[in-house]
C-alpha positions as CSV (number, residue, x, y, z in Angstrom):
1,G,-17.0,-3.4,7.2
2,L,-19.0,-5.0,10.1
3,Q,-17.1,-5.6,13.3
4,T,-18.0,-8.1,16.0
5,P,-19.3,-6.8,19.3
6,N,-19.0,-8.5,22.7
7,P,-18.6,-12.2,21.9
8,A,-20.3,-13.3,25.0
9,V,-23.6,-12.4,23.2
10,A,-23.1,-15.8,21.3
11,T,-24.1,-17.6,24.6
12,F,-27.7,-16.2,24.3
13,F,-28.8,-19.2,22.7
14,R,-28.6,-21.3,25.8
15,M,-30.6,-18.7,27.9
16,P,-34.3,-18.8,28.7
17,S,-36.5,-16.8,26.3
18,R,-37.3,-14.1,28.9
19,M,-33.8,-13.6,29.7
20,M,-32.8,-13.7,26.0
21,R,-35.3,-11.0,25.3
22,S,-33.8,-8.8,27.9
23,I,-30.4,-9.3,26.6
24,L,-31.7,-8.6,22.9
25,V,-33.3,-5.4,24.0
26,A,-30.0,-4.3,25.8
27,A,-27.9,-5.3,22.9
28,S,-30.0,-3.4,20.4
29,L,-29.9,-0.2,22.5
30,L,-26.3,-0.2,23.7
31,H,-24.5,-2.1,21.3
32,V,-25.4,-1.5,17.8
33,V,-24.2,2.1,17.7
34,A,-20.7,1.0,18.8
35,V,-20.7,-1.7,16.1
36,H,-21.5,0.6,13.3
37,N,-19.6,3.7,14.4
38,G,-16.5,1.8,13.3
39,A,-18.2,-0.6,10.8
40,L,-20.4,-0.7,7.7
41,E,-20.5,2.9,6.1
42,A,-18.3,4.3,9.0
43,D,-15.1,4.9,7.1
44,D,-13.7,8.1,6.0
45,E,-15.3,9.4,2.7
46,C,-13.0,10.8,0.0
47,Q,-13.0,14.6,-0.1
48,E,-15.9,16.1,-1.9
49,G,-15.7,15.9,-5.8
50,S,-12.5,13.7,-5.7
51,C,-14.2,10.5,-6.4
52,A,-17.2,11.5,-8.5
53,M,-18.2,10.3,-12.0
54,N,-20.3,13.0,-13.8
55,A,-22.9,15.0,-11.7
56,L,-26.1,12.9,-11.5
57,Q,-27.1,11.0,-8.5
58,A,-27.4,7.2,-8.9
59,R,-30.9,6.0,-9.6
60,S,-32.6,2.9,-8.3
61,A,-33.2,0.3,-10.8
62,R,-36.5,-0.6,-9.2
63,G,-37.6,2.8,-7.7
64,Q,-37.1,4.3,-4.4
65,A,-39.0,3.8,-1.2
66,Q,-40.1,7.0,0.5
67,Q,-37.6,7.9,3.2
68,S,-40.4,9.2,5.5
69,D,-41.9,5.7,5.7
70,A,-40.3,3.4,8.4
71,L,-39.9,0.6,5.9
72,G,-38.6,3.0,3.2
73,A,-36.0,4.4,5.6
74,L,-34.7,0.8,6.1
75,L,-34.8,-0.1,2.5
76,G,-33.6,3.1,0.8
77,Q,-32.6,2.8,-2.8
78,E,-31.3,-0.4,-4.4
79,L,-29.1,-0.7,-7.4
80,E,-29.5,-4.6,-8.3
81,D,-29.5,-4.5,-12.0
82,D,-26.3,-5.1,-13.9
83,E,-27.0,-2.2,-16.3
84,A,-27.9,0.2,-13.6
85,A,-24.8,2.1,-13.8
86,D,-24.2,4.2,-17.0
87,A,-22.6,7.4,-18.0
88,S,-24.8,9.5,-15.7
89,T,-24.1,7.5,-12.6
90,T,-22.2,9.2,-9.6
91,F,-19.6,7.2,-7.7
92,R,-18.1,8.0,-4.4
93,E,-15.2,6.3,-2.6
94,K,-14.7,5.3,0.9
95,A,-11.4,4.5,2.7
96,L,-11.3,1.1,4.3
97,S,-9.5,-0.2,7.3
98,C,-8.1,-3.2,5.7
99,E,-4.6,-4.5,6.2
100,V,-2.7,-4.2,3.0
101,N,0.9,-3.2,2.4
102,S,2.1,-0.5,0.0
103,Q,3.2,-3.1,-2.6
104,Q,-0.1,-4.8,-3.2
105,A,-2.5,-3.9,-6.0
106,M,-6.0,-5.6,-5.9
107,F,-9.4,-5.1,-7.3
108,F,-12.6,-6.8,-6.0
109,T,-16.1,-6.6,-7.7
110,A,-19.5,-8.2,-7.4
111,N,-20.3,-8.8,-11.1
112,G,-17.1,-8.1,-12.9
113,L,-16.0,-4.9,-14.7
114,A,-19.6,-4.2,-15.3
115,N,-19.4,-0.4,-16.2
116,S,-17.0,2.3,-17.5
117,Y,-16.1,3.5,-13.9
118,L,-14.9,0.3,-12.8
119,K,-13.0,-0.4,-16.1
120,K,-11.3,3.1,-15.7
121,S,-10.5,2.5,-12.1
122,F,-9.0,-1.0,-12.7
123,A,-7.1,0.3,-15.9
124,E,-5.5,3.2,-13.8
125,L,-4.5,0.6,-11.0
126,V,-2.6,-1.5,-13.6
127,R,-1.0,1.2,-15.5
128,A,0.2,2.8,-12.2
129,H,1.5,-0.6,-11.0
130,F,3.5,-1.4,-14.2
131,P,4.9,2.0,-15.3
132,T,8.2,0.2,-16.7
133,K,6.2,-2.2,-19.0
134,V,4.6,0.6,-20.8
135,Q,6.1,0.6,-24.5
136,K,7.0,3.7,-26.4
137,D,3.6,3.8,-28.1
138,G,1.8,3.9,-24.8
139,L,0.7,0.0,-24.9
140,L,0.9,-2.0,-21.8
141,Q,1.2,-5.6,-22.3
142,V,0.6,-7.9,-19.2
143,K,0.3,-11.6,-18.9
144,T,-2.8,-12.7,-17.2
145,L,-3.9,-15.9,-15.7
146,A,-7.7,-16.5,-15.3
147,L,-8.5,-18.9,-12.8
148,W,-11.9,-20.6,-13.6
149,D,-12.1,-23.4,-10.9
150,S,-15.4,-21.7,-9.7
151,C,-17.0,-22.5,-13.2
152,F,-15.8,-26.0,-13.3
153,L,-19.3,-27.5,-12.7
154,K,-21.3,-25.3,-15.1
155,E,-23.2,-27.1,-17.6
156,A,-22.5,-24.4,-20.0
157,V,-18.9,-25.3,-19.9
158,W,-19.4,-29.0,-20.9
159,N,-22.7,-29.7,-22.6
160,K,-22.7,-28.7,-26.5
161,A,-26.6,-29.0,-26.3
162,W,-26.7,-26.2,-23.7
163,K,-28.9,-23.1,-24.5
164,C,-31.2,-20.8,-22.6
165,T,-32.4,-17.2,-22.3
166,Y,-31.3,-14.9,-19.5
167,Q,-31.7,-11.3,-20.5
168,K,-30.8,-12.5,-23.9
169,P,-30.7,-15.9,-25.9
170,I,-27.2,-17.7,-25.4
171,D,-25.9,-21.0,-26.3
172,F,-22.7,-23.2,-25.9
173,N,-20.8,-21.5,-28.8
174,D,-21.9,-17.9,-27.8
175,P,-18.8,-15.8,-27.5
176,D,-20.0,-14.8,-24.1
177,N,-19.9,-18.3,-22.9
178,Y,-16.5,-19.8,-22.0
179,N,-16.8,-23.6,-22.9
180,Y,-14.3,-26.4,-22.4
181,S,-12.6,-25.5,-25.8
182,T,-12.2,-21.8,-25.3
183,L,-11.0,-22.4,-21.7
184,S,-8.4,-24.9,-23.0
185,A,-9.9,-27.6,-20.5
186,K,-7.7,-30.8,-20.2
187,T,-10.9,-32.5,-19.0
188,G,-13.1,-34.3,-21.6
189,A,-16.9,-33.6,-21.6
190,S,-17.4,-37.2,-21.6
191,L,-16.5,-37.3,-17.9
192,F,-19.8,-35.9,-17.0
193,G,-21.9,-38.4,-19.1
194,A,-22.4,-42.1,-18.2
195,V,-19.0,-43.3,-17.1
196,E,-17.2,-46.0,-14.9
197,L,-14.3,-44.8,-13.0
198,N,-12.3,-46.8,-10.4
199,G,-14.9,-49.6,-10.4
200,T,-17.8,-47.0,-9.7
201,S,-20.5,-46.4,-12.4
202,F,-22.0,-43.1,-12.7
203,G,-25.0,-41.8,-14.7
204,D,-25.4,-39.1,-17.3
205,L,-25.3,-35.6,-15.6
206,F,-26.2,-33.5,-18.7
207,T,-29.7,-31.9,-19.0
208,T,-31.2,-33.0,-22.5
209,T,-34.1,-30.4,-22.7
210,W,-32.5,-27.3,-23.6
211,E,-34.2,-24.9,-25.8
212,A,-33.3,-21.4,-26.9
213,S,-36.3,-20.0,-24.8
214,S,-35.4,-22.3,-21.8
215,D,-34.9,-20.7,-18.4
216,C,-31.1,-21.0,-17.5
217,E,-32.1,-22.9,-14.4
218,A,-33.6,-25.9,-15.8
219,A,-35.8,-28.1,-13.4
220,G,-33.8,-31.2,-12.1
221,M,-30.4,-30.2,-13.7
222,K,-27.4,-31.7,-11.9
223,L,-24.7,-29.5,-13.2
224,E,-24.6,-25.8,-12.1
225,P,-26.7,-23.1,-14.0
226,Y,-25.8,-20.1,-16.2
227,W,-22.6,-19.7,-18.0
228,C,-18.9,-18.9,-17.2
229,E,-18.2,-15.2,-17.5
230,D,-14.5,-15.5,-17.7
231,F,-12.2,-12.6,-17.3
232,G,-10.7,-13.5,-20.6
233,G,-13.7,-12.0,-22.4
234,A,-14.1,-9.0,-19.9
235,L,-10.4,-7.8,-20.5
236,K,-10.5,-8.0,-24.3
237,S,-11.8,-4.4,-24.7
238,F,-9.1,-2.8,-22.6
239,K,-6.6,-2.8,-25.6
240,D,-8.7,-0.4,-27.5
241,E,-10.2,1.6,-24.6
242,H,-7.3,1.8,-22.3
243,Q,-4.2,0.6,-24.3
244,I,-3.7,-2.3,-22.0
245,D,-3.2,-5.7,-23.7
246,F,-4.2,-8.5,-21.3
247,V,-2.6,-11.7,-22.7
248,V,-5.0,-14.1,-20.9
249,E,-4.3,-17.7,-20.3
250,P,-7.1,-19.7,-18.6
251,L,-6.5,-22.2,-15.8
252,S,-8.3,-24.5,-13.6
253,L,-6.3,-26.3,-10.8
254,I,-9.0,-28.8,-10.5
255,D,-9.1,-29.5,-14.3
256,T,-5.4,-29.6,-14.6
257,F,-4.3,-31.6,-11.5
258,A,-7.3,-33.5,-10.0
259,S,-7.9,-37.1,-11.1
260,P,-10.8,-38.0,-13.2
261,F,-12.5,-39.7,-10.2
262,L,-12.1,-36.7,-8.1
263,K,-13.4,-34.4,-10.7
264,R,-16.6,-36.6,-11.2
265,A,-16.9,-37.1,-7.4
266,I,-17.1,-33.3,-6.9
267,A,-20.0,-33.1,-9.5
268,E,-21.7,-35.8,-7.6
269,L,-21.5,-34.2,-4.3
270,S,-22.6,-30.9,-5.7
271,F,-26.1,-32.1,-7.1
272,R,-26.9,-34.8,-4.5
273,E,-29.1,-34.2,-1.4
274,N,-27.9,-37.4,0.3
275,V,-24.7,-39.1,-0.7
276,S,-25.9,-42.2,1.2
277,D,-28.6,-42.6,-1.3
278,M,-26.2,-43.7,-4.0
279,S,-26.3,-47.4,-4.7
280,N,-22.6,-47.7,-4.4
281,S,-22.1,-45.0,-1.8
282,K,-19.8,-47.0,0.5
283,A,-17.4,-47.9,-2.3
284,F,-17.8,-44.2,-3.7
285,L,-16.9,-42.5,-0.4
286,H,-14.0,-44.9,0.3
287,T,-12.5,-44.1,-3.1
288,L,-13.1,-40.4,-2.5
289,R,-11.2,-40.5,0.8
290,Q,-8.2,-42.1,-0.7
291,E,-8.2,-39.3,-3.4
292,I,-8.4,-36.5,-0.9
293,D,-5.7,-38.1,1.3
294,S,-3.4,-38.3,-1.9
295,L,-3.6,-34.3,-2.2
296,P,-2.0,-32.0,-2.6
297,V,-0.5,-32.0,-6.1
298,G,2.8,-30.4,-7.0
299,S,5.6,-28.6,-5.0
300,D,5.9,-25.0,-4.1
301,E,8.8,-24.7,-6.4
302,M,6.8,-26.0,-9.4
303,Y,4.0,-23.5,-8.7
304,E,6.5,-20.6,-8.2
305,E,7.9,-21.4,-11.7
306,M,4.4,-21.5,-13.3
307,L,3.7,-18.0,-11.7
308,S,7.1,-16.4,-12.3
309,D,6.0,-14.3,-15.3
310,V,2.3,-13.6,-14.3
311,D,1.5,-9.9,-13.9
312,V,-2.3,-10.4,-13.3
313,I,-4.3,-13.0,-11.6
314,A,-8.0,-13.1,-12.3
315,L,-10.4,-15.3,-10.2
316,D,-13.8,-15.9,-12.1
317,G,-17.1,-15.9,-10.4
318,G,-19.3,-19.1,-9.8
319,N,-18.9,-21.5,-6.9
320,P,-16.7,-20.1,-4.2
321,D,-16.1,-23.6,-2.5
322,L,-14.6,-24.8,-5.8
323,H,-11.9,-22.0,-5.7
324,K,-11.6,-22.9,-2.0
325,F,-10.9,-26.6,-2.8
326,A,-8.5,-25.8,-5.7
327,L,-6.4,-23.5,-3.6
328,S,-6.4,-25.2,-0.3
329,K,-6.7,-28.8,-1.2
330,V,-5.5,-29.5,-4.7
331,S,-2.8,-26.9,-5.2
332,P,-2.1,-25.1,-1.8
333,G,1.4,-24.5,-3.1
334,F,0.0,-22.4,-6.0
335,A,-2.0,-20.3,-3.4
336,R,1.3,-19.9,-1.2
337,A,3.3,-18.8,-4.4
338,L,0.6,-16.5,-5.6
339,K,0.1,-14.8,-2.3
340,K,3.7,-14.3,-1.9
341,R,3.8,-12.6,-5.4
342,I,0.7,-10.5,-4.6
343,L,2.2,-9.3,-1.3
344,A,5.4,-8.4,-2.9
345,G,3.6,-6.4,-5.7
346,Q,4.7,-8.7,-8.5
347,T,1.3,-9.8,-9.4
348,V,-1.9,-7.7,-9.4
349,F,-5.2,-9.4,-8.1
350,I,-8.7,-9.1,-9.6
351,G,-11.5,-11.1,-8.4
352,R,-15.3,-11.1,-9.2
353,S,-18.1,-12.5,-7.0
354,A,-16.8,-15.9,-5.9
355,G,-13.3,-14.9,-6.9
356,A,-13.5,-11.8,-4.8
357,M,-14.6,-13.7,-1.9
358,S,-11.8,-16.1,-2.3
359,G,-9.2,-13.4,-2.2
360,A,-10.5,-11.9,1.1
361,D,-11.5,-13.3,4.6
362,D,-14.3,-15.4,5.3
363,M,-16.8,-16.3,2.3
364,L,-20.3,-15.5,3.3
365,T,-22.5,-17.6,1.0
366,Y,-25.2,-20.1,1.2
367,E,-25.5,-21.3,-2.3
368,P,-22.9,-24.3,-2.5
369,N,-24.2,-27.8,-1.6
370,P,-23.2,-28.5,1.9
371,N,-22.0,-31.8,0.8
372,L,-18.8,-30.2,-0.8
373,W,-17.7,-28.7,2.5
374,S,-18.6,-32.0,4.4
375,Y,-16.9,-34.4,2.2
376,L,-14.1,-32.3,0.7
377,F,-13.1,-30.2,3.7
378,G,-14.4,-31.6,6.9
379,D,-14.5,-30.0,10.3
380,S,-10.9,-28.9,10.5
381,A,-11.2,-26.2,7.6
382,T,-12.1,-22.6,7.8
383,P,-14.3,-20.7,5.3
384,S,-11.7,-18.2,4.9
385,G,-10.1,-17.2,1.4
386,M,-6.6,-16.1,0.9
387,Q,-6.9,-13.1,3.3
388,L,-5.2,-10.8,0.9
389,M,-6.7,-7.8,2.7
390,G,-6.4,-8.8,6.3
391,N,-9.5,-9.4,8.3
392,C,-11.6,-7.8,5.5
393,A,-14.2,-9.8,3.8
394,I,-16.2,-9.3,0.6
395,R,-20.0,-9.9,0.5
396,P,-20.8,-9.3,-3.3
397,H,-24.2,-8.7,-4.8
398,W,-25.1,-6.9,-1.6
399,S,-28.5,-5.7,-0.8
400,V,-30.2,-5.0,2.5
401,K,-31.6,-8.7,2.6
402,W,-28.1,-9.7,3.7
403,K,-28.1,-7.5,6.9
404,P,-29.6,-10.2,9.1
405,S,-27.4,-12.9,8.0
406,V,-24.3,-10.7,8.3
407,V,-25.3,-9.6,12.1
408,F,-26.2,-13.1,12.9
409,Y,-22.8,-14.5,11.5
410,T,-20.5,-12.0,13.1
411,M,-22.2,-12.2,16.3
412,L,-22.2,-16.0,16.5
413,T,-18.8,-16.7,15.3
414,K,-17.1,-13.8,17.3
415,S,-15.6,-12.7,14.0
416,K,-13.4,-9.7,14.2
417,E,-13.3,-9.1,10.4
418,R,-14.9,-6.3,8.5
419,I,-17.5,-7.4,6.1
420,I,-17.3,-5.0,3.0
421,P,-20.6,-4.8,1.1
422,V,-20.3,-4.7,-2.6
423,R,-23.4,-4.2,-4.9
424,N,-23.3,-5.0,-8.5
425,G,-21.6,-2.4,-10.4
426,E,-19.4,-1.5,-7.3
427,G,-16.0,-2.5,-6.4
428,V,-12.9,-2.3,-4.1
429,S,-9.6,-1.0,-5.0
430,C,-6.5,-1.5,-3.2
431,S,-3.1,0.1,-4.1
432,R,-0.3,2.1,-2.2
433,G,-1.3,0.7,1.3
434,L,-4.9,1.8,1.1
435,C,-8.2,0.0,0.1
436,R,-11.0,2.2,-1.1
437,R,-14.8,1.1,-1.7
438,L,-16.1,2.2,-5.1
439,M,-19.8,2.8,-4.7
440,Y,-22.8,4.4,-5.9
441,S,-23.8,7.7,-4.5
442,G,-27.3,8.1,-3.0
443,G,-27.8,4.3,-2.4
444,A,-29.2,2.8,0.7
445,S,-27.2,3.0,3.8
446,D,-25.6,-0.2,5.0
447,A,-25.5,0.9,8.5
448,I,-27.7,-1.1,10.9
449,A,-29.9,1.3,12.8
450,V,-30.5,1.2,16.7
451,G,-32.9,-1.4,17.4
452,E,-32.1,-3.7,14.3
453,L,-29.4,-5.9,15.9
454,G,-31.5,-7.3,18.6
455,E,-34.4,-8.0,16.1
456,Y,-32.2,-9.5,13.5
457,M,-30.7,-11.9,16.1
458,S,-34.2,-12.7,17.5
459,A,-35.5,-13.2,13.9
460,A,-32.5,-15.6,13.2
461,T,-33.2,-17.7,16.3
462,Q,-36.8,-18.1,15.5
463,T,-36.3,-18.6,11.9
464,C,-33.5,-21.1,11.9
465,Q,-33.8,-23.1,15.2
466,D,-36.2,-26.0,15.8
467,E,-36.2,-29.1,17.9
468,S,-34.4,-31.0,15.2
469,N,-31.3,-28.9,15.2
470,Q,-31.3,-27.3,18.9
471,A,-28.5,-29.6,20.1
472,L,-26.4,-28.6,17.2
473,W,-27.0,-24.8,17.6
474,T,-26.1,-25.0,21.4
475,W,-23.0,-26.9,20.5
476,C,-21.9,-24.5,17.8
477,S,-22.6,-21.6,20.2
478,E,-20.6,-23.2,23.0
479,S,-17.7,-23.9,20.5
480,R,-17.4,-20.3,19.7
481,H,-17.8,-19.2,23.2
482,L,-14.8,-21.4,24.3
483,D,-12.9,-20.3,21.3
484,L,-11.6,-23.7,20.2
485,G,-8.1,-22.8,19.0
486,F,-7.4,-24.0,15.4
487,I,-10.9,-24.7,14.6
488,K,-12.3,-21.4,13.7
489,L,-15.7,-22.7,12.4
490,P,-16.4,-26.4,12.3
491,G,-17.8,-27.6,9.1
492,K,-21.0,-28.9,10.6
493,C,-21.7,-25.5,12.1
494,L,-20.6,-23.7,8.7
495,N,-23.4,-25.8,6.9
496,L,-25.9,-25.1,9.7
497,Y,-25.2,-21.2,9.4
498,R,-25.4,-21.3,5.6
499,K,-28.8,-23.0,5.7
500,C,-29.8,-20.1,8.1
501,F,-28.4,-17.5,5.6
502,R,-30.5,-19.0,2.8
503,T,-33.7,-18.8,4.8
504,L,-32.9,-15.3,6.2
505,A,-32.0,-13.9,2.7
506,N,-34.9,-15.5,0.8
507,R,-37.3,-14.7,3.3
508,Y,-36.0,-11.3,4.2
509,C,-39.2,-9.3,3.7
510,E,-41.1,-11.8,5.9
511,V,-38.6,-11.9,8.6
512,L,-38.6,-8.1,8.4
513,T,-42.3,-7.5,8.8
514,N,-42.7,-10.2,11.5
515,H,-40.0,-9.4,13.7
516,T,-38.6,-5.8,13.1
517,F,-42.1,-4.3,12.9
518,A,-43.8,-7.0,15.3
519,F,-45.4,-4.3,17.3
520,R,-47.5,-3.2,14.4
521,N,-51.1,-4.5,13.8
522,S,-51.6,-7.2,11.3
523,Q,-53.1,-4.9,8.6
524,T,-50.0,-2.5,8.9
525,K,-47.7,-5.4,8.7
526,Q,-49.4,-6.8,5.6
527,K,-49.0,-3.4,3.9
528,L,-45.2,-3.3,4.9
529,L,-44.6,-6.8,3.5
530,E,-46.3,-6.0,0.2
531,Q,-44.3,-2.8,-0.1
532,C,-41.1,-4.8,0.9
533,L,-41.8,-7.2,-2.0
534,Q,-42.7,-4.6,-4.5
535,N,-39.3,-2.9,-4.0
536,G,-37.6,-6.0,-5.1
537,I,-35.8,-6.7,-1.8
538,A,-37.2,-10.3,-1.4
């Protein structure tokens, strides 16, 4: 994980540029080693051979940069493809300093149980946790609740005309797509068509131009792209492969407990750039505020009863802000009852992508529309998940392009959390009081080298700050410096940082060559930029 260095560094935003450069140089030389001696890639590795799967080193899906090259040393190998891990892939484990008790059993992944190693590891965790439930024939049957709130706005869930191609052709009725029927949704698909609710008229949100050869991110689409890869499908194979029968029941707290107006309002907030552009925006926002003020729904006792016989809780991937809204606004009693069961060892937790982030500490993401946070949460909410592993946060789908954002975030927010990078095909397993990172052998190091910290901070400020937002940057920096009690991270600052994350992540190669290699001549920088892009990091 990545730990925060001296919080006073956050005040550099208010300093003159010459002074800032001096501090950045000092920080890069004196601070970064201390940060990473106890941070990313600094945890104790399992004894040699104890965590390996087969004998071959993991291979990059897109090739390996030459380690002798300055850029290659920084990029290393990347395993980005979902299918990169196969029977010949070597895994290793690293112990993590995350706060868990001896009763907890948890599993965090980036893109689900994507390979045989993760499936085997999760099966072993579940079987070890429920030894008394194993039947005489060796079969273990566990009741599982699959929480699909993160998928609630996916067009593939609601639109029967949906079809596209991503790696393979897929449509609404494909077994791999969990739609409103297979998810046992209580919401009717008509809610996302042209409809009038509480005196407010809404237009049709469905895309009508879907073809089998369509890209899954259609131009102008208003609901979210791709399909819902629900844990209900991923766990089906375990009965034959590992003698575990996951009896899965899908559940969305938003679908079950939110009002029709609130459900539709979430969809409107998610696709609109400016809510004020709505013809009926004043009435819409007035009703929305009434709906939010009427939350939460249900009592703790009701949710405790609902969860009383649940052995496994599985949080799907998708939009992390929707998991957050469901668990903290719609049904916080559900979250309290669930966390109580997980801490007591009564329920095993597994999460993928957004679900993994939701089970840990701060959710480092830039994809959700800022409107969701601004109108559903406001300034008093924090971007943290259920904090099931203390101050450890999960950053799924990790690649080195996330380094500048992570450094920037931890420095500016004074976060004391440890950010655990999880690539596609990797995971984190927690049991018996210890969390272990299940990771590819031979991949790129996640450590940040001497000199990178100051450059990343400089790149962040130059990339993300301009005259239009200077005052807000200063206010957010001072707020963190003053450590304003219960407000860990005001919503306006969160949205500002997320916008910066997006820029840094999507323009990683440009930021890298323009700042990290600023001392190189233009011809060399162009070569480095081309090499970075060719290695699939941008």
